[in-house]
PDB file of N, CA, C and O in Angstrom:
ATOM      1  N   UNK A   1      -1.620 -12.365  12.980  1.00  0.00           N
ATOM      2  CA  UNK A   1      -0.886 -11.617  12.036  1.00  0.00           C
ATOM      3  C   UNK A   1      -1.285 -10.157  12.051  1.00  0.00           C
ATOM      4  O   UNK A   1      -0.406  -9.305  11.915  1.00  0.00           O
ATOM      5  N   UNK A   2      -2.549  -9.814  12.206  1.00  0.00           N
ATOM      6  CA  UNK A   2      -2.976  -8.429  12.198  1.00  0.00           C
ATOM      7  C   UNK A   2      -2.770  -7.750  13.539  1.00  0.00           C
ATOM      8  O   UNK A   2      -2.857  -6.525  13.621  1.00  0.00           O
ATOM      9  N   UNK A   3      -2.492  -8.532  14.623  1.00  0.00           N
ATOM     10  CA  UNK A   3      -2.365  -7.961  15.955  1.00  0.00           C
ATOM     11  C   UNK A   3      -1.100  -7.120  16.117  1.00  0.00           C
ATOM     12  O   UNK A   3      -1.041  -6.278  17.013  1.00  0.00           O
ATOM     13  N   UNK A   4      -0.081  -7.329  15.265  1.00  0.00           N
ATOM     14  CA  UNK A   4       1.145  -6.606  15.418  1.00  0.00           C
ATOM     15  C   UNK A   4       1.136  -5.233  14.759  1.00  0.00           C
ATOM     16  O   UNK A   4       2.078  -4.467  14.963  1.00  0.00           O
ATOM     17  N   UNK A   5       0.113  -4.885  13.976  1.00  0.00           N
ATOM     18  CA  UNK A   5      -0.013  -3.616  13.343  1.00  0.00           C
ATOM     19  C   UNK A   5      -1.072  -2.759  14.037  1.00  0.00           C
ATOM     20  O   UNK A   5      -2.184  -3.239  14.257  1.00  0.00           O
ATOM     21  N   UNK A   6      -0.764  -1.504  14.388  1.00  0.00           N
ATOM     22  CA  UNK A   6      -1.724  -0.535  14.851  1.00  0.00           C
ATOM     23  C   UNK A   6      -1.942   0.464  13.776  1.00  0.00           C
ATOM     24  O   UNK A   6      -0.988   1.110  13.341  1.00  0.00           O
ATOM     25  N   UNK A   7      -3.173   0.629  13.315  1.00  0.00           N
ATOM     26  CA  UNK A   7      -3.473   1.526  12.153  1.00  0.00           C
ATOM     27  C   UNK A   7      -4.389   2.642  12.631  1.00  0.00           C
ATOM     28  O   UNK A   7      -5.375   2.385  13.321  1.00  0.00           O
ATOM     29  N   UNK A   8      -4.071   3.875  12.269  1.00  0.00           N
ATOM     30  CA  UNK A   8      -4.908   5.055  12.549  1.00  0.00           C
ATOM     31  C   UNK A   8      -5.141   5.833  11.275  1.00  0.00           C
ATOM     32  O   UNK A   8      -4.258   5.924  10.422  1.00  0.00           O
ATOM     33  N   UNK A   9      -6.371   6.414  11.141  1.00  0.00           N
ATOM     34  CA  UNK A   9      -6.708   7.283  10.044  1.00  0.00           C
ATOM     35  C   UNK A   9      -6.938   8.668  10.540  1.00  0.00           C
ATOM     36  O   UNK A   9      -7.689   8.865  11.495  1.00  0.00           O
ATOM     37  N   UNK A  10      -6.306   9.651   9.916  1.00  0.00           N
ATOM     38  CA  UNK A  10      -6.392  11.027  10.395  1.00  0.00           C
ATOM     39  C   UNK A  10      -6.592  11.980   9.218  1.00  0.00           C
ATOM     40  O   UNK A  10      -6.139  11.737   8.100  1.00  0.00           O
ATOM     41  N   UNK A  11      -7.277  13.053   9.514  1.00  0.00           N
ATOM     42  CA  UNK A  11      -7.478  14.109   8.499  1.00  0.00           C
ATOM     43  C   UNK A  11      -6.769  15.363   8.940  1.00  0.00           C
ATOM     44  O   UNK A  11      -6.939  15.799  10.079  1.00  0.00           O
ATOM     45  N   UNK A  12      -5.960  15.969   8.050  1.00  0.00           N
ATOM     46  CA  UNK A  12      -5.363  17.240   8.436  1.00  0.00           C
ATOM     47  C   UNK A  12      -5.496  18.196   7.255  1.00  0.00           C
ATOM     48  O   UNK A  12      -6.226  17.888   6.312  1.00  0.00           O
ATOM     49  N   UNK A  13      -4.834  19.316   7.268  1.00  0.00           N
ATOM     50  CA  UNK A  13      -5.009  20.357   6.253  1.00  0.00           C
ATOM     51  C   UNK A  13      -4.600  19.825   4.844  1.00  0.00           C
ATOM     52  O   UNK A  13      -5.124  20.319   3.846  1.00  0.00           O
ATOM     53  N   UNK A  14      -3.692  18.847   4.742  1.00  0.00           N
ATOM     54  CA  UNK A  14      -3.186  18.430   3.474  1.00  0.00           C
ATOM     55  C   UNK A  14      -3.885  17.161   2.925  1.00  0.00           C
ATOM     56  O   UNK A  14      -3.515  16.653   1.867  1.00  0.00           O
ATOM     57  N   UNK A  15      -4.876  16.671   3.645  1.00  0.00           N
ATOM     58  CA  UNK A  15      -5.624  15.514   3.184  1.00  0.00           C
ATOM     59  C   UNK A  15      -5.701  14.420   4.242  1.00  0.00           C
ATOM     60  O   UNK A  15      -5.596  14.689   5.438  1.00  0.00           O
ATOM     61  N   UNK A  16      -5.888  13.165   3.777  1.00  0.00           N
ATOM     62  CA  UNK A  16      -6.109  12.032   4.670  1.00  0.00           C
ATOM     63  C   UNK A  16      -4.774  11.267   4.817  1.00  0.00           C
ATOM     64  O   UNK A  16      -4.033  11.082   3.851  1.00  0.00           O
ATOM     65  N   UNK A  17      -4.506  10.844   6.029  1.00  0.00           N
ATOM     66  CA  UNK A  17      -3.270  10.170   6.325  1.00  0.00           C
ATOM     67  C   UNK A  17      -3.561   8.878   7.069  1.00  0.00           C
ATOM     68  O   UNK A  17      -4.419   8.836   7.950  1.00  0.00           O
ATOM     69  N   UNK A  18      -2.836   7.825   6.707  1.00  0.00           N
ATOM     70  CA  UNK A  18      -2.898   6.551   7.449  1.00  0.00           C
ATOM     71  C   UNK A  18      -1.572   6.302   8.041  1.00  0.00           C
ATOM     72  O   UNK A  18      -0.555   6.355   7.350  1.00  0.00           O
ATOM     73  N   UNK A  19      -1.552   6.024   9.338  1.00  0.00           N
ATOM     74  CA  UNK A  19      -0.307   5.703  10.066  1.00  0.00           C
ATOM     75  C   UNK A  19      -0.343   4.250  10.474  1.00  0.00           C
ATOM     76  O   UNK A  19      -1.309   3.806  11.093  1.00  0.00           O
ATOM     77  N   UNK A  20       0.672   3.517  10.145  1.00  0.00           N
ATOM     78  CA  UNK A  20       0.762   2.119  10.470  1.00  0.00           C
ATOM     79  C   UNK A  20       1.979   1.928  11.384  1.00  0.00           C
ATOM     80  O   UNK A  20       3.119   2.197  11.005  1.00  0.00           O
ATOM     81  N   UNK A  21       1.694   1.460  12.586  1.00  0.00           N
ATOM     82  CA  UNK A  21       2.830   1.143  13.559  1.00  0.00           C
ATOM     83  C   UNK A  21       2.964  -0.353  13.574  1.00  0.00           C
ATOM     84  O   UNK A  21       2.079  -1.085  14.017  1.00  0.00           O
ATOM     85  N   UNK A  22       4.123  -0.791  13.066  1.00  0.00           N
ATOM     86  CA  UNK A  22       4.438  -2.227  13.018  1.00  0.00           C
ATOM     87  C   UNK A  22       4.850  -2.673  14.390  1.00  0.00           C
ATOM     88  O   UNK A  22       5.098  -1.837  15.258  1.00  0.00           O
ATOM     89  N   UNK A  23       4.931  -3.970  14.617  1.00  0.00           N
ATOM     90  CA  UNK A  23       5.297  -4.521  15.900  1.00  0.00           C
ATOM     91  C   UNK A  23       6.652  -4.089  16.412  1.00  0.00           C
ATOM     92  O   UNK A  23       6.863  -4.035  17.623  1.00  0.00           O
ATOM     93  N   UNK A  24       7.552  -3.787  15.540  1.00  0.00           N
ATOM     94  CA  UNK A  24       8.931  -3.349  15.940  1.00  0.00           C
ATOM     95  C   UNK A  24       8.979  -1.884  16.358  1.00  0.00           C
ATOM     96  O   UNK A  24      10.047  -1.407  16.742  1.00  0.00           O
ATOM     97  N   UNK A  25       7.875  -1.154  16.302  1.00  0.00           N
ATOM     98  CA  UNK A  25       7.880   0.239  16.638  1.00  0.00           C
ATOM     99  C   UNK A  25       8.104   1.149  15.433  1.00  0.00           C
ATOM    100  O   UNK A  25       8.098   2.372  15.574  1.00  0.00           O
ATOM    101  N   UNK A  26       8.301   0.571  14.261  1.00  0.00           N
ATOM    102  CA  UNK A  26       8.458   1.333  13.023  1.00  0.00           C
ATOM    103  C   UNK A  26       7.145   1.905  12.620  1.00  0.00           C
ATOM    104  O   UNK A  26       6.156   1.177  12.533  1.00  0.00           O
ATOM    105  N   UNK A  27       7.092   3.224  12.362  1.00  0.00           N
ATOM    106  CA  UNK A  27       5.822   3.896  11.981  1.00  0.00           C
ATOM    107  C   UNK A  27       5.984   4.339  10.504  1.00  0.00           C
ATOM    108  O   UNK A  27       6.947   5.003  10.117  1.00  0.00           O
ATOM    109  N   UNK A  28       4.995   3.933   9.728  1.00  0.00           N
ATOM    110  CA  UNK A  28       4.960   4.362   8.351  1.00  0.00           C
ATOM    111  C   UNK A  28       3.695   5.252   8.103  1.00  0.00           C
ATOM    112  O   UNK A  28       2.616   4.965   8.622  1.00  0.00           O
ATOM    113  N   UNK A  29       3.858   6.299   7.323  1.00  0.00           N
ATOM    114  CA  UNK A  29       2.730   7.169   7.067  1.00  0.00           C
ATOM    115  C   UNK A  29       2.455   7.241   5.582  1.00  0.00           C
ATOM    116  O   UNK A  29       3.374   7.355   4.771  1.00  0.00           O
ATOM    117  N   UNK A  30       1.170   7.173   5.229  1.00  0.00           N
ATOM    118  CA  UNK A  30       0.786   7.192   3.814  1.00  0.00           C
ATOM    119  C   UNK A  30      -0.296   8.252   3.635  1.00  0.00           C
ATOM    120  O   UNK A  30      -1.170   8.391   4.490  1.00  0.00           O
ATOM    121  N   UNK A  31      -0.250   8.982   2.559  1.00  0.00           N
ATOM    122  CA  UNK A  31      -1.259  10.019   2.273  1.00  0.00           C
ATOM    123  C   UNK A  31      -2.199   9.583   1.169  1.00  0.00           C
ATOM    124  O   UNK A  31      -1.783   8.895   0.237  1.00  0.00           O
ATOM    125  N   UNK A  32      -3.441   9.967   1.258  1.00  0.00           N
ATOM    126  CA  UNK A  32      -4.460   9.622   0.315  1.00  0.00           C
ATOM    127  C   UNK A  32      -5.317  10.855  -0.024  1.00  0.00           C
ATOM    128  O   UNK A  32      -5.451  11.774   0.783  1.00  0.00           O
ATOM    129  N   UNK A  33      -5.871  10.850  -1.189  1.00  0.00           N
ATOM    130  CA  UNK A  33      -6.647  12.047  -1.644  1.00  0.00           C
ATOM    131  C   UNK A  33      -8.086  12.054  -1.100  1.00  0.00           C
ATOM    132  O   UNK A  33      -8.723  13.107  -1.063  1.00  0.00           O
ATOM    133  N   UNK A  34      -8.590  10.914  -0.688  1.00  0.00           N
ATOM    134  CA  UNK A  34      -9.978  10.875  -0.208  1.00  0.00           C
ATOM    135  C   UNK A  34     -10.069  10.038   1.058  1.00  0.00           C
ATOM    136  O   UNK A  34      -9.196   9.224   1.358  1.00  0.00           O
ATOM    137  N   UNK A  35     -11.172  10.267   1.803  1.00  0.00           N
ATOM    138  CA  UNK A  35     -11.388   9.463   3.001  1.00  0.00           C
ATOM    139  C   UNK A  35     -11.623   8.024   2.650  1.00  0.00           C
ATOM    140  O   UNK A  35     -11.191   7.137   3.386  1.00  0.00           O
ATOM    141  N   UNK A  36     -12.295   7.757   1.546  1.00  0.00           N
ATOM    142  CA  UNK A  36     -12.633   6.372   1.136  1.00  0.00           C
ATOM    143  C   UNK A  36     -11.329   5.616   0.854  1.00  0.00           C
ATOM    144  O   UNK A  36     -11.200   4.452   1.233  1.00  0.00           O
ATOM    145  N   UNK A  37     -10.358   6.268   0.190  1.00  0.00           N
ATOM    146  CA  UNK A  37      -9.089   5.607  -0.097  1.00  0.00           C
ATOM    147  C   UNK A  37      -8.323   5.305   1.192  1.00  0.00           C
ATOM    148  O   UNK A  37      -7.775   4.215   1.359  1.00  0.00           O
ATOM    149  N   UNK A  38      -8.292   6.294   2.109  1.00  0.00           N
ATOM    150  CA  UNK A  38      -7.562   6.155   3.348  1.00  0.00           C
ATOM    151  C   UNK A  38      -8.180   5.014   4.174  1.00  0.00           C
ATOM    152  O   UNK A  38      -7.446   4.202   4.736  1.00  0.00           O
ATOM    153  N   UNK A  39      -9.486   4.943   4.254  1.00  0.00           N
ATOM    154  CA  UNK A  39     -10.091   3.909   5.066  1.00  0.00           C
ATOM    155  C   UNK A  39      -9.944   2.522   4.433  1.00  0.00           C
ATOM    156  O   UNK A  39      -9.829   1.517   5.135  1.00  0.00           O
ATOM    157  N   UNK A  40      -9.947   2.483   3.131  1.00  0.00           N
ATOM    158  CA  UNK A  40      -9.748   1.165   2.447  1.00  0.00           C
ATOM    159  C   UNK A  40      -8.360   0.608   2.779  1.00  0.00           C
ATOM    160  O   UNK A  40      -8.213  -0.545   3.187  1.00  0.00           O
ATOM    161  N   UNK A  41      -7.315   1.490   2.585  1.00  0.00           N
ATOM    162  CA  UNK A  41      -5.962   1.018   2.833  1.00  0.00           C
ATOM    163  C   UNK A  41      -5.691   0.781   4.309  1.00  0.00           C
ATOM    164  O   UNK A  41      -4.857  -0.053   4.662  1.00  0.00           O
ATOM    165  N   UNK A  42      -6.396   1.517   5.186  1.00  0.00           N
ATOM    166  CA  UNK A  42      -6.276   1.232   6.638  1.00  0.00           C
ATOM    167  C   UNK A  42      -6.799  -0.140   6.967  1.00  0.00           C
ATOM    168  O   UNK A  42      -6.228  -0.837   7.806  1.00  0.00           O
ATOM    169  N   UNK A  43      -7.874  -0.543   6.323  1.00  0.00           N
ATOM    170  CA  UNK A  43      -8.423  -1.887   6.511  1.00  0.00           C
ATOM    171  C   UNK A  43      -7.462  -2.924   6.003  1.00  0.00           C
ATOM    172  O   UNK A  43      -7.266  -3.963   6.633  1.00  0.00           O
ATOM    173  N   UNK A  44      -6.868  -2.654   4.880  1.00  0.00           N
ATOM    174  CA  UNK A  44      -5.857  -3.621   4.293  1.00  0.00           C
ATOM    175  C   UNK A  44      -4.682  -3.756   5.264  1.00  0.00           C
ATOM    176  O   UNK A  44      -4.254  -4.866   5.581  1.00  0.00           O
ATOM    177  N   UNK A  45      -4.174  -2.636   5.723  1.00  0.00           N
ATOM    178  CA  UNK A  45      -3.038  -2.708   6.678  1.00  0.00           C
ATOM    179  C   UNK A  45      -3.425  -3.379   7.993  1.00  0.00           C
ATOM    180  O   UNK A  45      -2.604  -4.072   8.594  1.00  0.00           O
ATOM    181  N   UNK A  46      -4.646  -3.186   8.441  1.00  0.00           N
ATOM    182  CA  UNK A  46      -5.081  -3.818   9.668  1.00  0.00           C
ATOM    183  C   UNK A  46      -5.180  -5.331   9.558  1.00  0.00           C
ATOM    184  O   UNK A  46      -5.048  -6.047  10.550  1.00  0.00           O
ATOM    185  N   UNK A  47      -5.412  -5.804   8.356  1.00  0.00           N
ATOM    186  CA  UNK A  47      -5.449  -7.254   8.129  1.00  0.00           C
ATOM    187  C   UNK A  47      -4.038  -7.872   8.246  1.00  0.00           C
ATOM    188  O   UNK A  47      -3.900  -9.083   8.415  1.00  0.00           O
ATOM    189  N   UNK A  48      -3.016  -7.043   8.156  1.00  0.00           N
ATOM    190  CA  UNK A  48      -1.668  -7.492   8.398  1.00  0.00           C
ATOM    191  C   UNK A  48      -0.966  -8.012   7.164  1.00  0.00           C
ATOM    192  O   UNK A  48      -0.652  -9.199   7.076  1.00  0.00           O
ATOM    193  N   UNK A  49      -0.710  -7.101   6.178  1.00  0.00           N
ATOM    194  CA  UNK A  49       0.085  -7.594   5.038  1.00  0.00           C
ATOM    195  C   UNK A  49       1.433  -7.945   5.439  1.00  0.00           C
ATOM    196  O   UNK A  49       1.991  -7.329   6.347  1.00  0.00           O
ATOM    197  N   UNK A  50       2.017  -8.945   4.787  1.00  0.00           N
ATOM    198  CA  UNK A  50       3.314  -9.435   5.219  1.00  0.00           C
ATOM    199  C   UNK A  50       4.441  -8.408   4.962  1.00  0.00           C
ATOM    200  O   UNK A  50       5.417  -8.360   5.711  1.00  0.00           O
ATOM    201  N   UNK A  51       4.304  -7.605   3.920  1.00  0.00           N
ATOM    202  CA  UNK A  51       5.318  -6.579   3.618  1.00  0.00           C
ATOM    203  C   UNK A  51       4.595  -5.289   3.356  1.00  0.00           C
ATOM    204  O   UNK A  51       3.714  -5.237   2.498  1.00  0.00           O
ATOM    205  N   UNK A  52       4.948  -4.235   4.081  1.00  0.00           N
ATOM    206  CA  UNK A  52       4.339  -2.946   3.877  1.00  0.00           C
ATOM    207  C   UNK A  52       5.009  -2.285   2.635  1.00  0.00           C
ATOM    208  O   UNK A  52       6.161  -2.591   2.326  1.00  0.00           O
ATOM    209  N   UNK A  53       4.296  -1.394   1.937  1.00  0.00           N
ATOM    210  CA  UNK A  53       4.904  -0.684   0.802  1.00  0.00           C
ATOM    211  C   UNK A  53       6.106   0.139   1.295  1.00  0.00           C
ATOM    212  O   UNK A  53       6.208   0.447   2.482  1.00  0.00           O
ATOM    213  N   UNK A  54       6.997   0.486   0.386  1.00  0.00           N
ATOM    214  CA  UNK A  54       8.132   1.321   0.768  1.00  0.00           C
ATOM    215  C   UNK A  54       7.740   2.711   1.273  1.00  0.00           C
ATOM    216  O   UNK A  54       6.651   3.196   0.964  1.00  0.00           O
ATOM    217  N   UNK A  55       8.604   3.342   2.033  1.00  0.00           N
ATOM    218  CA  UNK A  55       8.266   4.627   2.625  1.00  0.00           C
ATOM    219  C   UNK A  55       8.226   5.699   1.565  1.00  0.00           C
ATOM    220  O   UNK A  55       7.316   6.529   1.559  1.00  0.00           O
ATOM    221  N   UNK A  56       9.212   5.701   0.651  1.00  0.00           N
ATOM    222  CA  UNK A  56       9.246   6.777  -0.332  1.00  0.00           C
ATOM    223  C   UNK A  56       8.165   6.486  -1.421  1.00  0.00           C
ATOM    224  O   UNK A  56       7.962   5.342  -1.827  1.00  0.00           O
ATOM    225  N   UNK A  57       7.510   7.528  -1.854  1.00  0.00           N
ATOM    226  CA  UNK A  57       6.466   7.389  -2.801  1.00  0.00           C
ATOM    227  C   UNK A  57       6.891   7.761  -4.205  1.00  0.00           C
ATOM    228  O   UNK A  57       6.071   8.220  -5.000  1.00  0.00           O
ATOM    229  N   UNK A  58       8.182   7.568  -4.525  1.00  0.00           N
ATOM    230  CA  UNK A  58       8.687   7.859  -5.836  1.00  0.00           C
ATOM    231  C   UNK A  58       7.972   6.999  -6.876  1.00  0.00           C
ATOM    232  O   UNK A  58       7.733   5.812  -6.654  1.00  0.00           O
ATOM    233  N   UNK A  59       7.650   7.583  -7.962  1.00  0.00           N
ATOM    234  CA  UNK A  59       6.938   6.784  -9.007  1.00  0.00           C
ATOM    235  C   UNK A  59       7.872   5.717  -9.496  1.00  0.00           C
ATOM    236  O   UNK A  59       9.049   5.976  -9.749  1.00  0.00           O
ATOM    237  N   UNK A  60       7.348   4.502  -9.632  1.00  0.00           N
ATOM    238  CA  UNK A  60       8.137   3.382 -10.194  1.00  0.00           C
ATOM    239  C   UNK A  60       8.249   3.550 -11.670  1.00  0.00           C
ATOM    240  O   UNK A  60       7.295   3.928 -12.350  1.00  0.00           O
ATOM    241  N   UNK A  61       9.422   3.266 -12.161  1.00  0.00           N
ATOM    242  CA  UNK A  61       9.649   3.350 -13.596  1.00  0.00           C
ATOM    243  C   UNK A  61       8.912   2.230 -14.307  1.00  0.00           C
ATOM    244  O   UNK A  61       9.012   1.062 -13.933  1.00  0.00           O
ATOM    245  N   UNK A  62       8.188   2.597 -15.312  1.00  0.00           N
ATOM    246  CA  UNK A  62       7.454   1.588 -16.072  1.00  0.00           C
ATOM    247  C   UNK A  62       8.328   1.127 -17.256  1.00  0.00           C
ATOM    248  O   UNK A  62       9.078   1.910 -17.840  1.00  0.00           O
ATOM    249  N   UNK A  63       8.207  -0.154 -17.584  1.00  0.00           N
ATOM    250  CA  UNK A  63       8.979  -0.671 -18.712  1.00  0.00           C
ATOM    251  C   UNK A  63       8.389  -0.196 -20.015  1.00  0.00           C
ATOM    252  O   UNK A  63       7.340   0.447 -20.011  1.00  0.00           O
ATOM    253  N   UNK A  64       9.018  -0.488 -21.116  1.00  0.00           N
ATOM    254  CA  UNK A  64       8.516  -0.060 -22.420  1.00  0.00           C
ATOM    255  C   UNK A  64       7.152  -0.723 -22.688  1.00  0.00           C
ATOM    256  O   UNK A  64       6.910  -1.878 -22.340  1.00  0.00           O
ATOM    257  N   UNK A  65       6.297   0.054 -23.311  1.00  0.00           N
ATOM    258  CA  UNK A  65       4.976  -0.444 -23.632  1.00  0.00           C
ATOM    259  C   UNK A  65       5.012  -1.118 -25.039  1.00  0.00           C
ATOM    260  O   UNK A  65       5.810  -0.761 -25.906  1.00  0.00           O
ATOM    261  N   UNK A  66       4.139  -2.069 -25.204  1.00  0.00           N
ATOM    262  CA  UNK A  66       4.001  -2.654 -26.483  1.00  0.00           C
ATOM    263  C   UNK A  66       3.343  -1.667 -27.478  1.00  0.00           C
ATOM    264  O   UNK A  66       2.443  -0.925 -27.086  1.00  0.00           O
ATOM    265  N   UNK A  67       3.781  -1.647 -28.771  1.00  0.00           N
ATOM    266  CA  UNK A  67       3.141  -0.735 -29.692  1.00  0.00           C
ATOM    267  C   UNK A  67       1.716  -1.155 -29.995  1.00  0.00           C
ATOM    268  O   UNK A  67       1.394  -2.342 -30.040  1.00  0.00           O
ATOM    269  N   UNK A  68       0.873  -0.162 -30.202  1.00  0.00           N
ATOM    270  CA  UNK A  68      -0.520  -0.414 -30.578  1.00  0.00           C
ATOM    271  C   UNK A  68      -0.577  -0.975 -31.935  1.00  0.00           C
ATOM    272  O   UNK A  68       0.256  -0.632 -32.774  1.00  0.00           O
ATOM    273  N   UNK A  69      -1.559  -1.862 -32.215  1.00  0.00           N
ATOM    274  CA  UNK A  69      -1.668  -2.379 -33.575  1.00  0.00           C
ATOM    275  C   UNK A  69      -2.044  -1.286 -34.554  1.00  0.00           C
ATOM    276  O   UNK A  69      -2.817  -0.384 -34.232  1.00  0.00           O
ATOM    277  N   UNK A  70      -1.501  -1.373 -35.726  1.00  0.00           N
ATOM    278  CA  UNK A  70      -1.768  -0.362 -36.766  1.00  0.00           C
ATOM    279  C   UNK A  70      -3.159  -0.601 -37.325  1.00  0.00           C
ATOM    280  O   UNK A  70      -3.453  -1.648 -37.902  1.00  0.00           O
ATOM    281  N   UNK A  71      -3.979   0.374 -37.141  1.00  0.00           N
ATOM    282  CA  UNK A  71      -5.327   0.310 -37.691  1.00  0.00           C
ATOM    283  C   UNK A  71      -5.526   1.423 -38.731  1.00  0.00           C
ATOM    284  O   UNK A  71      -5.176   2.571 -38.458  1.00  0.00           O
ATOM    285  N   UNK A  72      -6.054   1.130 -39.861  1.00  0.00           N
ATOM    286  CA  UNK A  72      -6.264   2.225 -40.829  1.00  0.00           C
ATOM    287  C   UNK A  72      -7.276   3.215 -40.347  1.00  0.00           C
ATOM    288  O   UNK A  72      -8.202   2.859 -39.618  1.00  0.00           O
ATOM    289  N   UNK A  73      -7.117   4.445 -40.738  1.00  0.00           N
ATOM    290  CA  UNK A  73      -8.050   5.490 -40.310  1.00  0.00           C
ATOM    291  C   UNK A  73      -9.382   5.279 -41.113  1.00  0.00           C
ATOM    292  O   UNK A  73      -9.428   4.415 -41.988  1.00  0.00           O
ATOM    293  N   UNK A  74     -10.395   6.017 -40.838  1.00  0.00           N
ATOM    294  CA  UNK A  74     -11.728   5.832 -41.462  1.00  0.00           C
ATOM    295  C   UNK A  74     -11.620   5.938 -42.998  1.00  0.00           C
ATOM    296  O   UNK A  74     -12.181   5.111 -43.716  1.00  0.00           O
ATOM    297  N   UNK A  75     -10.912   6.938 -43.487  1.00  0.00           N
ATOM    298  CA  UNK A  75     -10.790   7.180 -44.912  1.00  0.00           C
ATOM    299  C   UNK A  75      -9.963   6.058 -45.602  1.00  0.00           C
ATOM    300  O   UNK A  75     -10.295   5.621 -46.704  1.00  0.00           O
ATOM    301  N   UNK A  76      -8.895   5.611 -44.933  1.00  0.00           N
ATOM    302  CA  UNK A  76      -8.074   4.535 -45.498  1.00  0.00           C
ATOM    303  C   UNK A  76      -8.795   3.234 -45.560  1.00  0.00           C
ATOM    304  O   UNK A  76      -8.559   2.463 -46.491  1.00  0.00           O
ATOM    305  N   UNK A  77      -9.664   2.934 -44.625  1.00  0.00           N
ATOM    306  CA  UNK A  77     -10.382   1.682 -44.592  1.00  0.00           C
ATOM    307  C   UNK A  77     -11.275   1.551 -45.870  1.00  0.00           C
ATOM    308  O   UNK A  77     -11.401   0.460 -46.427  1.00  0.00           O
ATOM    309  N   UNK A  78     -11.862   2.627 -46.299  1.00  0.00           N
ATOM    310  CA  UNK A  78     -12.704   2.572 -47.495  1.00  0.00           C
ATOM    311  C   UNK A  78     -11.859   2.267 -48.740  1.00  0.00           C
ATOM    312  O   UNK A  78     -12.329   1.618 -49.675  1.00  0.00           O
ATOM    313  N   UNK A  79     -10.649   2.728 -48.738  1.00  0.00           N
ATOM    314  CA  UNK A  79      -9.784   2.475 -49.930  1.00  0.00           C
ATOM    315  C   UNK A  79      -9.374   0.999 -50.027  1.00  0.00           C
ATOM    316  O   UNK A  79      -9.141   0.511 -51.133  1.00  0.00           O
ATOM    317  N   UNK A  80      -9.280   0.282 -48.913  1.00  0.00           N
ATOM    318  CA  UNK A  80      -8.836  -1.118 -48.958  1.00  0.00           C
ATOM    319  C   UNK A  80      -9.963  -2.113 -49.156  1.00  0.00           C
ATOM    320  O   UNK A  80      -9.706  -3.310 -49.283  1.00  0.00           O
ATOM    321  N   UNK A  81     -11.193  -1.657 -49.185  1.00  0.00           N
ATOM    322  CA  UNK A  81     -12.301  -2.590 -49.309  1.00  0.00           C
ATOM    323  C   UNK A  81     -12.667  -2.778 -50.746  1.00  0.00           C
ATOM    324  O   UNK A  81     -13.588  -3.535 -51.055  1.00  0.00           O
TER     325      UNK A  81
END
């Protein structure tokens, strides 16, 4: 499974880059802020994930968050006791 991916880690002026060449000749490039991140993900890709992440790095839209529980402030807590 990992034999079909060729993974390289490179450093350039803009940071660390991981290039993954899949068996079909498709090349995907990913940027990371640190060498540790780049090497970690290079190892993950070298193991041969079944599906590579999408090329565009647009932020995924998050669903609505659950409201935080209502907690009385310090002064209000003394009033209720």
